[in-house]
Steps between C-alpha positions, in 0.01 A plus 500: 500500500484674839703226667757503218541878509518498880771232495698692239496807719579306817794321339649807332467710816699231682792487258388235252504551123183377332597377151153395385137515611266274306132413511479144368674164517666488157642850555636388837679202349644721225613767747680242715669353193601845373606670824605212731398706805642448848144419608152507344194587708198329346127505574348149481195641324562660161288557189315365319322273752654641820543151645856367501661645187767683700604185682508295181707772333743506794542121484552520122753783538696291754491211255642720223742695720596256777539642850321825410405649838123540522285633784133419442221695668157349554178611662431155645694195613506255211718208601511364145651833385773473762564139395535605135738780588717283724499199268838562338668502842765759414395784731484870418122493533243659722126476554341773709146603566430851372415629845869446589586777252351750746785419738756683286809390692395134490418522131832661410681240711318226306597662167865510608501141630352365176744709294782346706384148414292435810150363535228704665165345582216677672442341842139428400625311193740296713218417741278384214782292352540327836124447545463356153751222550371149540521315831793283390696807393819554703383851586224345709767343723643839594428668828336842497837657585669320209223627271562853628873464430426362153265791427769748600757312291260522204492876549876501445594585857841424648541272802569806716183670377299184569648475850409862574149458361430188706698615806724192503875446469684452171583148616130423543431624147778275366345202680155581358647529151680167540174338608313660209759373251478151650119495482509627141768241418742769381877470533652755740694669220 
């Protein structure tokens, strides 16, 4: 309840209209169906068991209202939660650790990126996703720099932002991205 009320205040003080604030999974799904919000901020843990009801409700809401932007907050890195959230592959999702909410500017930026259709993943989640991959996974073939570029891409950053962050040229970022796409067997488009 404290987190929910704090988020309501934070969002409204920064120009966002909060159309619903709910305390359980079924109410979340209903609110998303009824209001079709620009973005929903969801706690992974909701009543009654306080395990993963919020995440399951977010996945169900996206099933019922495709492309519903959802930003999930979690206390801990749970790679399976991130996998479930990303499974539909359509974007407009985010998974942040709750301690990121204390960095107000970063949190509001994440809310806006998810609302705009982007994907925002906490750097710790990205790291765990990379660690979890099996040895024969194409991600294992990437250099550390390529993994850094991929992490920044997963955060929704532009090539220019990635170049600034890594202190390299835009051309270098384009080459890293080309190499990443090749190693992941993705077409350039």
